[in-house]
N, C-alpha and C positions, 0 to 999 in steps of 0.2 A: 355100240354107236344108239342103235335105236333106244335104250334106256337115256341116253344122254338127251337125245330129242326128245324124248316122250316127257322126260323131268324138265325141260326148258318150257316146253309146252305148259307144262303144269306150274310151274313157277310163275310165269307171268300173265298166267290167265287170270289172275285177279286183278293184276294193272290192265289188261288190256277191256277185262268188263268193267273198271272202274272209268278209263278213258270213254268207252262206247257211251257207258251211262253218264258222263260230264259233257260228251257231246248232245247227247239227246237233250238231258237238262239243259243247255246253251238254247238248243232248238226250240224247245218247249217254253222259254224263257223268253227267247227271240219271238218267237210268235205271239205270245202273250202280251207281250210289251208291243207289238206292233200291230194287234187287233186291237191294243188299249189305245194306241199313241194317234193311230191313221186318221181315225175319223176327227181328232181334236186338231189335226193340222191346220193351218192357215190356208187360205186359196192362193195359189202363187200368183194367178192372174193379177191379182193387185199389184204385182211389183210394176205392172205397166203404167198404171198410174200414181206411183208412188212420187212424192214430191220431196226431195231432199231439204234438209234444212240450213237454208242460206243467209247470209247476213244482209243487214239492213245495209243497203251502198247510198251513200251522200255525195252526188256530183255538184261542177256549178253549172250554172246556165251552157255555158260551152262543152258540157262533157267530159269535165277533168273529174277523177278522184278526188274527194275530199276525205271522206273517214268512211268506216265500216264499223257496223256497231252488232255484235253479236258473238255467241260462246264460240260458234264453231265459224271456220274460217273456209268458204268451199267454194267451188268456181264448177260445177258440172259443165261435161263436156257429152256432145253427142258423140257415137263411134267412129263417124266416119272425121272427126275433126282430132283425133288422136294418130301420131304419128305410128308408122307399122313400124316403125324401131323401138320405141317404145314400148308397144305391145309386146315386142319379143324380148326386151328385156326383164317384161314382167314374168312370161313365161321362163324363162331361163330361171329366174328366181324363184317362180312360186309353182308353177304346172306346166312343163314343159309338154307333155304329154295332153294336154288340155282340149283340141280339137279332136283329140280320137277317144278320148273315154267318155262314159254316158252318165258323169259327175262324181263316180265314185273311183278311188285309186286302192286297189287291192292291196297294193305294197303297203301305202300308207295306214291303211285300215290294220294290217298286221300288226304293226308298228304300237298303233295305239290299244290293240287287245293285249298286245305284252305286258303295255306299261298297266293296263289296267290288272292283268294276274300277280305282277311285281310288287305293284305300290297302291292299289285299289284306285287309283285316278290315272289319267291320261296327261303323258309328260309331255311327248312331244305331240307336234301338229298331226300329219295325218291327214290333213283337209286339202282337197283341190280345190282352185277358184268357183266351182259352183258351190261345194261346200262351204265357204268360207262368205259367197252372197248368202245363202241360207243363214247362217250365224249372224252376220252384221246386220240385215234385215229384220230377223225374226228372232233370233235366241238372245240367250245371253251368252257370258264367256267363262261361266262353270263348265269344269271339265266332269263329266260324269256321265255313265255308260247310258242312263237314258237320254241324255243330250245329245250326246253322239249318236244314237239310233235315230233321233228325231231329225238332227242334222242330215244324215245319210237319207231318210226319207224324203225330207225337205227337197233336196238336192237332186234327187230321182224324178221327183217332181217339177222342178224348174227347168231341169232339161228337154223333160216332154213338152213345157210348156212354153220356152223362149228357144230364140236363135242362140250360136255361140256366143255372135255379134252382141246380142242384148244383154246376153251375161255378163260378158266382158264390161260393158258400158258399166252395167250395175256395180262393179267390181272396185273399177277405177275410181268413181266418183262416189264411195262411201269408204273407202279404208281412212284409218286414221293414220297421219303421214309425219306428227311431230309438229311441236310450233302451233298447234291450235288448228294445223292445216288438215283439212278431209278433202281425199281426193287427189288426183293428179295436177290438177286445175290451178288447185292453190297452193301444192307444195312448189309447182313452176315459180310462182310470184313471191312465195315467202322466202326460199333458199336463194334463189337466183333473180328474181324481180325481171321473170322473163314469162311469155305464154308458152304452152307445151313445145310449137311449132319451131321454137327459135333456143330449147335446148339443145346441146351436143351430146354425142353419146356416152361420155362420161358422167354428164350430169343426168343422163337418162339412168343409167345403170344406179348411180348414187339414189335418187327416188326410189326405183326398184327395190332396193336393198333396203327400205324403211319398214313397210310392213311384217316382216318377220320380229321385230324389236324396235318399235319407233325412238325410246328412249338409250337404248343400249347403241344403237347406230346414228342417232342424232349427229348429222357434222359441223352441227352447231356446239354442241355439249363435248361431244367424241369425235373430233375429226380423226383420229388415230385407228378405231376401231370401224367406224364411217367409210375410210379408204380401203380397208382390208376386206371389209364386205363388197363393197363396191367392184374390187378390181377381182374378188371371188366370182361376182355374175359375170365380169366382162368374159374371165375365161368359160365360164359357161356358155355363152353366148357365141364364143370361137368355137369350143367343142361340138356345138349344136350345129356349126355351119350358118349363124344368123350375121354374122360379120366375118369380114376377112382379117389377115395377119396384121397388116397396116395398120386397118383401123383400131384393131385392139392393141399394138404399141404405141400408136399415139393418144388412145385413151388412158393408155395406163400410167402413161408419164405427166400427166396433169394431176394440179394438186386438186383440193376440193370445190376451189371457185364459188365458195357460198359469199353471196351480197346479202346476208340476210336483213330482211326488214318486217316488221311484222305488218306491215300495210303499205301497198305504194300509194302512197299519197301524192297527188299531183299537185295541188292546192293545199296552203297553209291555212285553213280555218277552222280550227278546232273549238273554238267560242260557236260560231255560227252551227256544229255540228253537233254540238249537244243541245242547240236549240231545238232543232232537228227532233232529235231523239226525245227529249223531255216532251215535244208539243205529241207526236206520234205515239207514244207508251203511254201518256195522259189520256187520250181518246180510245188506242186498241190495247192498251195494256201490252206485257213485255212479249206477250206472242210476236207483233209484230217486228221484233229483233230478229225473227229466224225465218219470217216468210219471203226474203230476197225481195224486198221492194226496192226500186230503185227512185229516190228522190231526188229531182233536178232543183237545185235552189235559185235564187234569184242574182247570184255573185257571178261576176266573170273571173277567168281565173289570172289572166293577168294583172286586172286591176287588183283582186282579194290580193294577190302577191306583194304587190307595191304597197298596198297599205301596210301590211306586216312589215315590210321593211322601212316604212318610213317611222310607225311609232317604235320599232328597235333601235333604229339610228338616232331618231329625236331622244329619245329616253337614255341613249350611251352617251351623246354628246352633255344631254344634263350633267350627266354622271361623272364626266371629263372635268367638268367646271368646277366640279368639289372635292377632288382629290381621292386619293388612295387610301380605301379604309384596310386595305390588308388583305393577307392569302384566304383562300378557302378552305383550306386544311393542310396539315403538314403530318405526311404519313408514309411509311414502308410501298416499295413500288408493285405491292399486290393490291394498294388501294384504288389505283386511277381507274379500273375498270366499273370501280362502283360508281362514279361520275358521269352522267350524262351530259350530251351536248343539251344549251338552253338558250335559248335566243341565238343561236347562230355562233351562241360562244362555245368552244371546245375545251374540255379540261386536258392539262397537260402538267408532267410532274418535272420540275426543273431538275437537270442533272449536273448542270456546270454553271457558274458564275464566273465570269471575264469583268474588265474593267468597266467595258461599256457595250456589252451584250450578257444572254445567258442561251445556254440550251435545254431545250427540255423535250422529255419523250411524249409522243401523242399514243392514245389508246391501239392504234393500228402500227406499232411500232416503230413508226418513222420519227427521227429526230430532226427539231427544228431550230433555228436559232432567230433569236427576238434582239435585232439591234439598237442603238442608243434611240433612234427614232420610233420606235414602239415602247420605251419606256420611261422617256425623258418627261414626260406628263407627269408621272407620278408624285405628285407633292403629297404629303399626308395630310390627311382629312382633318379637321380640328373638329370645327362645328359647320352649322349650314351655311355660315355667311364667312368661313376662314379657313385658308389652309397653310399647310407649314413649308419649310423655304424646300426648293428646288432640288430634287437629289445632284451629286455628282458623279457617283457611279452606281454602280449596278449592284453591288452589295449593301446600298443602303435601302435596297430594295426588297430583293429576295436573297433566297440562299437553298442551300441544294435540299430536295426531298418536299420543298415548295409544291400543293397544288393549285394552279392559276387556270385562269381563262385564257385563249387566245382567240385571236382572228386574223384575217388577211385584208389589208385595209392599204391602198395604194401600192400595191404591188410587195408588202414587205409583212411580217410578221407581227403582231403589236398585243402588248398586255390589256388587258381588259378584267372589268368585274361585273358581275349580275347587278343590275340597279336595283336598290332599294325604292325608288321611286316607281309610281306604275302610270300608265295613261291608256288612252285607248284613242280611237279612230272609227266613225262609224258615217258610210254615204248612201244618197240613195238616189233616186231618180225623182225628180220634182213633179213629172208629169203621171208618174203611176204609183209611188210608192216604193216603188221595188230597191230591197236594200243590195246596192250594187257592192259595198264592201263592209265588212265587220271585224274588226281586231277589238275584243275585250282586255287586253293587258299585254305584259310584255311578253309572257309565255304561258302557256294554257300548262302545261308541265309543273311549273312551281306555283301557280295559283287558278284555281278555275272559277274565279269570280270576275264574271263579266260585267265587266263597268260601264258597258254601253247600253246594258238593259237593266242592271242592277246597284248602280253607283251613283246614288241619289247625294248629290252637292249643290252647294248652293251656285248659284247661275252669272252673280259679278252681272259686268255692264253688258252680257250679251242677253239680257233680258231687256235693256232698255229702249229696242228699238220697237217694241211690241206697246209700250207706253207711247212713244211717238206717232206709230201709226193709228193709237186709237186716236192721238190727239186731230191727226189728218182727217179722219173719220167724222170729227167732229166739228168741222170748219178750218182749223189751223193749215198752213201752207209750210213748205219746205222755206219760205222767207219770211214766214211770221217771225217777229220780234219777242224775245223773253229776254228775261233780266236776271243776268249770273251777278248774282247780288247776294249778302249774306243776309240768311233766311234762320228764324227761329220757331220752333213748333214745341208749343209747352217747355218741357228742358231738355229738349232734342233740337241741337243746332249741327247740322251736317254742314259738310265742307267739300272744296275740291282738292284732289290729290294735291294740287300745289300750294296750297293754302291762300289762291288769288282768285281775282275775281276780275272779269272782263265786261261787265257791263250789260249793256242791251246786245242782244246777240240772235244770229237769227238758228230757226231751228235746225238748219242743217250743217250748220258749223259747230253748233251745240254738241250733235249728235257725235261727228267725226272727230272733234276734240273731246270727246267724253266728260262732259262738264256736269259733274254731278247736282248744280243747285236746280240746273234747267230743268234736270229729270224730274225733280221732287216738285218744282213749281207745275211742269205739265199735268203730273199725278192729280196734283190739289186741283186742278181745273177740271179735269176730266171724272174726278173721283175715285176712289179707291174700291167701289161696289162696281161701279161701271166696269172698271180695268181688272177686276179679277175675273167678270163674268165675260170680259172679251179674251181675256188669256185661256179661258177655256175652251174658246173655237179652236183655239191650234192646237189643241193637244196638249196642255199642260193641266195638272191636276188641281182642282178647287182649291180642296183641303191644303195642300202644300204651298198655297200662295198664301203670304200674312195680309193680315187685316189694317193694315195700315200704310203710314207714307214709306215706310221702308223697301216696299216693294218698288220704289222707282229705284234703289240701287241694288237690286238683285238679289234680296233677302230669300227669295224663294228656293225650295229645294226641287233639285229636275234630275233628269238621267238625259247623257248626252242622245237616246233616240228621240226623246221628245222633242229637243232642241233642234235636231236635224228636222222633223215632220214640219215643227212650227216654221222652220227658214225656209223650207220650201213654199211657203204662201207667197215669200215675196219673190223665189224665182220664178214662178209659173202664173203669176198674174191675179193672185188672191184665191186662190182654192186650196179645199184640203184633201190631201191625200192620207192615205192610210198605210202604214209600213206593212210588208210582209215579206215573205224568206223562200217558200214555198213554189216556184213556179209551176211542176207538176209531179203525178206521184205514178211511177208502171209497175205491173206485176213482173215477174219473171217472162212472160211471154212478151211484154212490151205494149200490153193493153194497158192504157190509160184510164187510172182510177180516178183521179184528180187534175183540172185544170184550171188554174188561178184567175179568176175575173175580179180584175181590180179595178175599181174607179177611176177613170181616167182624166186629165185636164183636154177637154176641147172646147175652147172658146169659140169655134167657128157654130159646133154643132150645140150649144150651151141650149137647154130646152128653155124654152120662153117660160112656163111656169115655175123657172129655177126661184125659189123665194127670196124674196128681199132681204138685204144686209143684217136688218136690224131683228128679223127671224128666223134666223139660220140656225142657232145653237141648241135651240130645242129639239130639231131634225138632224142633228149632226151624227157621224155612226160614232161606233164606240170601241173601235178595234183597240186603242190602248187603253188599258185599265190598269189601277194602280189599288195595291193592297199591302199596307205595311210597307217594307221597304222593297219591294220586290212589283219590276213591269211587265207586265204579259203584253207580248204582241200575238193577239189571236188571229188565227187562220182562217179563212171563210169556210165552211161547213163541210166537213167530208164525210164520206158514208160510214155509217154506224158498224160496219161490219169490213172485215179485211177483204171481202169478196166480190162486194158490189161494186160497179163501174159508176161512176159518176158521171151525170148528162147535165153538162150547162143548160142555166135555166135561159141565156139569151144569146144570141149570135154574137153580137155585139158587147163589147164591155159597158160598163154603167157608167153615168159622166159624174166626174168629182163635183162637189157641192162647193158653192162659192161664199167663203167667210168675209171678206174685203173686198173693196170694187177696186176695178182694175186700177184707176188711177190712183189712188193710196198706194198701190202695191208697187205698181212701177215708179212712185218718188220715194217709196221707203229704198226700193232697190238702187235709186241713183244715188242716194244720201250715201248708203253703205257702201257705192263703190267709191265714193270721196274717202272712205274710211282709209281705204287702202292708197288712194291716190296721193291723200293731204294727212292723212291720220297716224291711228297705232297701228294700221295692218300695213305698214308700209315695205317691211320684208317682205312681202308678195309679189311688188314689183318686179323681182328678180325675176319672175313668171314670162315678163314681157307681154304680156294679155291685157287687154283694155276690156275685157268682159267679165271681170272676177269682181266680188264684193263681200263685205262679210263683215264682223264686228269681233274684235277683242274684250277679253272679260277677265279681270283677276279679283279674288277675292280678298277680305282683310289679313294683311299680315302674308298675303300671298300662298294662302292654303291651296286654293285652287288655281289652275290656270286655264282659260278658254281662249279657242277660235273656232269661231260658226261661220260659214262662206259658201258661197256658191257662185255659179255661172246659169245661162239658162238651163243648161243638161244636165247638173251635177249638182248635188249641195253634200257638203262637208263639214263634219264639227270633230275637233280633235281636245283633249283635256286631258292636261297633267296634274298629279295631285300625290299625296300619300293616304295609303288606304287606310292609317288613322289620322287624319286630318294635323298636318304641322307645317310650319314655314317652309316653301321650297327657297327661300333665301331672299336677300336682295338682288332687285334689279329684273328675279325671274318670275315678269308680267305675261300676261298672256299673249302679249307679240312677240316675247323672246321666249318662252318653254314651250308653247302650246302651238302657235304659227308657223314655226319650221316644220312642225310633223302634216299639218296642212299642205304646206306649199311642195314638200316633197311627193306627196300622195298626188295632188293637183297635176305636178309639170310632168307623170307621167300621164294620169288620168287624161289630161285634157290633151295630149299630144297628139297632132293630126287632125284634130278636131278645129273646126273654123271659129276664128274669132270674132263674135257677132253678139251685140249686146241687145238687150230690150228694145223695142220701140220708145223713143222717148217725146213723143209728139204729146202726151199729157204734160210734159214739164212745162210747155210754154203756157199754159193758162193758168199757171201758177204765181206768176211774176209779181202780180199785184197785191200791196199790202192787206192785210184782215184781221182784224180784230182781233187781240189778245190781251192776255191779260196783263200785259206788261207795256214798257214803251215799244215805239214802232220805230226811233230813232236808230239808225244805220249805225253798228258797233264801232266805238272811238278806237278799240285797240285791235290794231292792223295783223298782229302777230298770229301767223298759221300754226304756230308751233303747237301739236297735239300734246294734252294731256298724256303722262308716259303710262296710263293707266294704271298706275298705282294707288292704292287703297287708300282714303284719309282717314284717321283718327277722328271717330267722330263720338259725341254721345248718344247714346243708344234709348228713344223713348221708352217711357217704363212699360208700353203696353207690348212692348217684342225685344225681348233681351237676344236674338241673334245678333252676331256682327254685322257691320255694313260690309257691301260688298261692292264690286268695282268693275 
């Protein structure tokens, strides 16, 4: 027995010696590594001052979220804002001994060192929450011995410097939880469209299961695996005494409950959001996208959403008039999820066709029925001016497998299609220039081209009022007589749309009946050069204004924003306002970095030294500038650094500059009100208001349809046309294609506001005849039928090839 023991000792002696040597080597290696690494460790005190990358957030004036920009979606929270049950869910999932250890788990470290011995790298985590904080804030994700040792040392330092609550706060705000969500605040929004205090127990457990493997356990991509992970965490919470049996059973019984949205947008204003992003990154660079700034725009949420509805409904109405172009696709049942909602039109796949109805599958798995009332409109499109015969049964329109677009209208599901036509609507406050609503197209997801600020199109008759305004400034009155008779200039013979002549006619009637020849004669009288200079005051870019008489018919290239800015002068009594869209900018603490100080209309407080009208153009602001096919709305200057606060230079806003006399402005406003009462804008009478005015515009061959209108408190401009200019079709004039967008918007925007028109006292002094270039004899044609605003076919003068506009 003695020999046996002695032999065993001798046999294992080399193993023991080797083990001791290995341990000593590890200790020496660890000590050496420690002595090397420790001096290089970052100062963990800086965690107290850490600023998490948060996206640029864009809001409406009334605080509703429009959009976010930035690589990381995050919503940092203070510890006292985190529900205690959510904290327990993370402890159960990641580190149930967190409040007891000193930052290191010996059990976890043991697993990690076994991995190193077996594979040369760390396969399992072995990290406490504190160690994860060290890794997330200071280290890479590389799994090596030296990085693990650095993580351990940092965790020790963090535990010494910070409280457990501070460590947890850092952890839950930084962890990646899938779908670009960093931190629990963002995850609650992204997966459930809630804040953390609204989460259920099941939802908390689902989020707590994500840090281990955000892709593997992503409930959007892998709902089955995410449920298994969630249920395991719920079981852990039960075994740890965090929840009761009844709570566990109730939570286990629920599904994923995912309501995924990339951002919770409360306002549909993507074109405006892109304008904000472009303006800020142009000044500060891309770093502004992660600085967490909150930008409050000038739009009001409900007004903006009404503008979106008006544009989309108006373009869909145009589309219905021109027939069914066919299905979007025909594919197997796996293809439906590839199609997104566009302009409020949901994708669906036809599953059954009956004689007078069809059934279709939606993306969420529900089946809908489209009755004949939602299908019968679909006469096949032939040309822009013709459609085929009306269908008599559903099978003439659709078949099983077709991918279509649907929406709910009038209580039933209806068949629709994404319009080929485009349009926009922009509205602004005529007293400040604040943009109240902006819709740059049918849907931002299919075209990011912003027609409101990028769409240079010929203006048509919407430009005529400015020729008339100059005539009033030069001595004409609304009752001056101008001859509506044949006219030839060189080899150019302009004509009226109806081919008729009304003889001597007042300026008032000529404008609301939209008589082309009167506009040309007025421009002859005031002079083309003077007119171009005058239009420049209103914000039109001089180089885009033709230097010939076709200017009277609207051959100038303009964008809707310019038109809205110009019409504001009629609404506000003759002042130039400069459009702006950023009201203020705040940092993450709420500190105001920028506050807009727009020039405002203030007639009672107008400065005595305001320059005379003839001298104003030299000193006008230049906030609207054009270059190529782009128009820029230049915001007031902001700080050159993203951290400097901006202090307003004055306590009161500066006063807008006068660009036309109050008398002429009010005369023009009253004439433009007659456009709605008696002329081409009569569709707007359905609003039942007496305080609205405006002008229709249609270009040659109806390639552009416009309406520019206002009341004393709001200016709005709508436009409809194809991106590649082409005829909208017969009868698609400004009063038929564009005006319905305007009236739909204004119906909502003006609801509940006083029906109060401008002071008309200046009108009474204009009833006497004033010498004009033509007869002052009262008109002999008593017809009040307006020109339909159709363009006339005219010969173009040799100096200018563009088409005539009306």
